[in-house]
C-alpha positions as semicolon CSV with decimal commas, in nm:
position;residue;x (nm);y (nm);z (nm)
1;X;1,920;3,767;-1,879
2;X;2,213;3,533;-1,930
3;X;2,387;3,544;-2,267
4;X;2,625;3,255;-2,215
5;X;2,835;3,190;-2,524
6;X;2,670;3,450;-2,745
7;X;2,904;3,668;-2,949
8;X;2,856;4,043;-2,915
9;X;3,025;4,322;-3,111
10;X;3,032;4,668;-2,950
11;X;3,149;4,958;-3,165
12;X;3,329;5,235;-2,982
13;X;3,357;4,995;-2,692
14;X;3,692;5,092;-2,543
15;X;3,592;5,371;-2,304
16;X;3,300;5,555;-2,149
17;X;2,954;5,423;-2,228
18;X;3,091;5,168;-2,473
19;X;3,324;5,016;-2,215
20;X;3,036;4,998;-1,968
21;X;2,825;4,816;-2,227
22;X;3,109;4,574;-2,302
23;X;3,158;4,497;-1,931
24;X;2,786;4,434;-1,885
25;X;2,780;4,181;-2,168
26;X;3,088;4,007;-2,026
27;X;2,914;3,983;-1,688
28;X;2,614;3,828;-1,866
29;X;2,840;3,554;-2,003
30;X;2,883;3,677;-2,360
31;X;3,196;3,671;-2,574
32;X;3,261;4,037;-2,651
33;X;3,452;4,199;-2,935
34;X;3,509;4,572;-2,896
35;X;3,579;4,774;-3,210
36;X;3,743;5,115;-3,217
37;X;4,008;5,317;-3,396
38;X;4,246;5,290;-3,101
39;X;4,298;5,020;-2,837
40;X;4,170;5,088;-2,486
41;X;4,400;5,272;-2,247
42;X;4,289;5,031;-1,978
43;X;4,238;4,676;-2,108
44;X;3,885;4,543;-2,072
45;X;3,902;4,197;-1,912
46;X;3,760;3,904;-2,109
47;X;3,707;4,108;-2,426
48;X;3,881;4,097;-2,763
49;X;3,984;4,421;-2,930
50;X;3,959;4,480;-3,304
51;X;4,092;4,798;-3,461
52;X;3,819;4,937;-3,685
53;X;3,708;5,276;-3,815
54;X;3,332;5,237;-3,857
55;X;3,333;5,516;-4,117
56;X;3,546;5,301;-4,350
57;X;3,288;5,091;-4,533
58;X;3,542;4,857;-4,691
59;X;3,712;4,788;-4,357
60;X;3,375;4,731;-4,192
61;X;3,269;4,480;-4,456
62;X;3,600;4,296;-4,430
63;X;3,579;4,281;-4,050
64;X;3,236;4,119;-4,048
65;X;3,321;3,891;-4,339
66;X;3,608;3,751;-4,132
67;X;3,404;3,724;-3,811
68;X;3,301;3,359;-3,766
69;X;2,981;3,421;-3,571
70;X;2,771;3,707;-3,433
71;X;2,459;3,718;-3,217
72;X;2,437;4,082;-3,109
73;X;2,554;4,413;-3,253
74;X;2,567;4,725;-3,037
75;X;2,608;5,040;-3,246
76;X;2,763;5,264;-2,983
77;X;3,038;5,453;-3,169
78;X;2,951;5,820;-3,199
79;X;2,977;6,160;-3,041
80;X;3,046;6,519;-3,140
81;X;3,230;6,824;-3,010
82;X;3,039;7,133;-2,898
83;X;2,999;7,339;-3,214
84;X;2,740;7,605;-3,295
85;X;2,598;7,565;-3,643
86;X;2,725;7,897;-3,778
87;X;3,075;7,840;-3,639
88;X;3,160;7,569;-3,892
89;X;3,101;7,483;-4,253
90;X;2,874;7,201;-4,368
91;X;3,172;6,968;-4,416
92;X;3,236;6,953;-4,043
93;X;2,871;6,892;-3,965
94;X;2,865;6,622;-4,230
95;X;3,138;6,435;-4,041
96;X;2,914;6,427;-3,736
97;X;2,627;6,287;-3,943
98;X;2,862;6,032;-4,097
99;X;2,981;5,898;-3,762
100;X;2,647;5,900;-3,582
101;X;2,405;5,795;-3,857
102;X;2,574;5,662;-4,168
103;X;2,829;5,450;-3,980
104;X;2,565;5,256;-3,779
105;X;2,385;5,186;-4,107
106;X;2,711;5,068;-4,267
107;X;2,792;4,841;-3,972
108;X;2,439;4,701;-3,951
109;X;2,436;4,614;-4,321
110;X;2,772;4,441;-4,289
111;X;2,650;4,241;-3,987
112;X;2,308;4,156;-4,130
113;X;2,384;3,810;-4,275
114;X;2,540;3,698;-3,946
115;X;2,245;3,822;-3,744
116;X;1,993;3,674;-3,985
117;X;2,151;3,329;-3,943
118;X;2,156;3,353;-3,564
119;X;1,822;3,537;-3,534
120;X;2,015;3,797;-3,342
121;X;1,956;4,157;-3,249
122;X;2,089;4,509;-3,292
123;X;2,095;4,769;-3,017
124;X;2,137;5,127;-3,134
125;X;2,272;5,374;-2,879
126;X;2,064;5,683;-2,933
127;X;2,038;6,003;-2,733
128;X;1,783;6,236;-2,580
129;X;1,944;6,495;-2,811
130;X;1,750;6,333;-3,093
131;X;1,417;6,429;-2,938
132;X;1,476;6,786;-2,826
133;X;1,661;7,099;-2,941
134;X;2,036;7,048;-2,912
135;X;2,209;7,386;-2,942
136;X;2,581;7,336;-2,990
137;X;2,518;6,981;-3,108
138;X;2,252;7,027;-3,375
139;X;2,406;6,787;-3,628
140;X;2,450;6,528;-3,355
141;X;2,088;6,562;-3,244
142;X;1,968;6,536;-3,604
143;X;2,179;6,223;-3,653
144;X;2,042;6,061;-3,339
145;X;1,685;6,141;-3,444
146;X;1,758;5,974;-3,775
147;X;1,918;5,676;-3,602
148;X;1,605;5,609;-3,399
149;X;1,392;5,621;-3,715
150;X;1,640;5,401;-3,899
151;X;1,615;5,141;-3,623
152;X;1,236;5,133;-3,650
153;X;1,254;5,080;-4,025
154;X;1,517;4,808;-3,984
155;X;1,298;4,636;-3,728
156;X;1,019;4,610;-3,986
157;X;1,231;4,523;-4,289
158;X;1,442;4,261;-4,110
159;X;1,168;4,096;-3,905
160;X;1,127;3,828;-3,795
161;X;1,494;3,733;-3,825
162;X;1,662;4,032;-3,658
163;X;1,530;4,243;-3,373
164;X;1,636;4,610;-3,372
165;X;1,589;4,849;-3,080
166;X;1,724;5,181;-2,957
167;X;1,841;5,298;-2,617
168;X;1,764;5,669;-2,586
169;X;2,036;5,770;-2,343
170;X;2,053;6,081;-2,128
171;X;2,351;6,224;-1,943
172;X;2,612;5,967;-1,840
173;X;2,901;6,009;-1,600
174;X;3,221;5,896;-1,773
175;X;3,589;5,983;-1,764
176;X;3,508;6,273;-1,999
177;X;3,221;6,424;-1,800
178;X;3,433;6,723;-1,702
179;X;3,450;6,828;-2,067
180;X;3,071;6,863;-2,076
181;X;2,972;6,959;-1,722
182;X;3,284;7,100;-1,554
183;X;3,432;7,006;-1,217
184;X;3,268;6,801;-0,941
185;X;3,055;7,098;-0,838
186;X;2,932;7,136;-1,196
187;X;2,857;6,764;-1,225
188;X;2,664;6,776;-0,895
189;X;2,464;7,076;-1,016
190;X;2,377;6,904;-1,342
191;X;2,284;6,587;-1,152
192;X;2,027;6,781;-0,953
193;X;1,840;6,858;-1,276
194;X;1,772;6,486;-1,326
195;X;1,460;6,355;-1,148
196;X;1,650;6,053;-1,012
197;X;1,915;6,288;-0,876
198;X;2,222;6,157;-1,055
199;X;2,379;6,104;-1,393
200;X;2,366;5,755;-1,538
201;X;2,663;5,526;-1,495
202;X;2,790;5,337;-1,802
203;X;2,671;5,020;-1,630
204;X;2,312;5,154;-1,633
205;X;2,327;5,176;-2,011
206;X;2,501;4,838;-2,027
207;X;2,230;4,668;-1,824
208;X;1,961;4,808;-2,053
209;X;2,153;4,691;-2,361
210;X;2,187;4,341;-2,219
211;X;1,813;4,332;-2,153
212;X;1,725;4,429;-2,511
213;X;1,967;4,168;-2,648
214;X;1,841;3,892;-2,419
215;X;1,557;3,644;-2,447
216;X;1,370;3,851;-2,189
217;X;1,311;4,100;-2,473
218;X;1,226;3,836;-2,733
219;X;0,904;4,017;-2,833
220;X;1,053;4,367;-2,829
221;X;1,157;4,513;-3,163
222;X;1,135;4,861;-3,311
223;X;1,122;5,003;-2,960
224;X;1,295;5,301;-2,802
225;X;1,384;5,255;-2,436
226;X;1,447;5,576;-2,242
227;X;1,751;5,557;-2,014
228;X;1,757;5,911;-1,880
229;X;1,670;5,905;-1,512
230;X;1,327;6,054;-1,564
231;X;1,425;6,312;-1,824
232;X;1,438;6,685;-1,774
233;X;1,227;6,885;-1,534
234;X;1,016;7,129;-1,741
235;X;1,162;7,480;-1,706
236;X;0,820;7,641;-1,664
237;X;0,770;7,463;-1,331
238;X;1,055;7,662;-1,178
239;X;0,952;7,986;-1,350
240;X;0,583;7,977;-1,254
241;X;0,465;8,169;-0,948
242;X;0,161;7,952;-0,875
243;X;0,171;7,780;-0,533
244;X;0,517;7,919;-0,454
245;X;0,583;8,013;-0,095
246;X;0,653;8,381;-0,038
């Protein structure tokens, strides 16, 4: 899955999952541009940083207009704070939808002509939150569900020139894991709920992104690849009394 010389843009690529994706593409031989509102606290070797707010449509269009070449776009920028629906007005939830759904559409449209010329690909970074109830992150889950559907439509409209796929990502251990899962004991407890027994590392997501962007996935488009360690153990299995030892 070598990508020698190919140019890859990763939005939100300065930390966490995005940084892991950027590193994976560098290791595959690609030239990587990471885009974010702020530069990385720890420089990412062999990458180029571009300051960009993906919610600013004019800035996004200008950035891609000035980019000489592009083979792969990874729409990774996103996220949301924990917020119950009734605890905020619609304006705050709209911001979450803007960042996680509208911004990837804006970026993809701006990158389209590049990718059409190079017969490139787009990798959307989705979430398991888009396929299940997401209390405390309802707007985020709705946006990620929409993103997955958007990718499927793009894959049809832009075929055969541009391949578009989604990584449906589960829980990932990053420098901000403590904000979601607590201390090391909390992270270990959450890890035990995953069939593979651990949270994903950013490099796990990066490896999957490299695969979808590579020639090994040349016939894969409109697909959703689950990167979640086996998913979630159904709650009823632990609640049921059948076959339990007494």
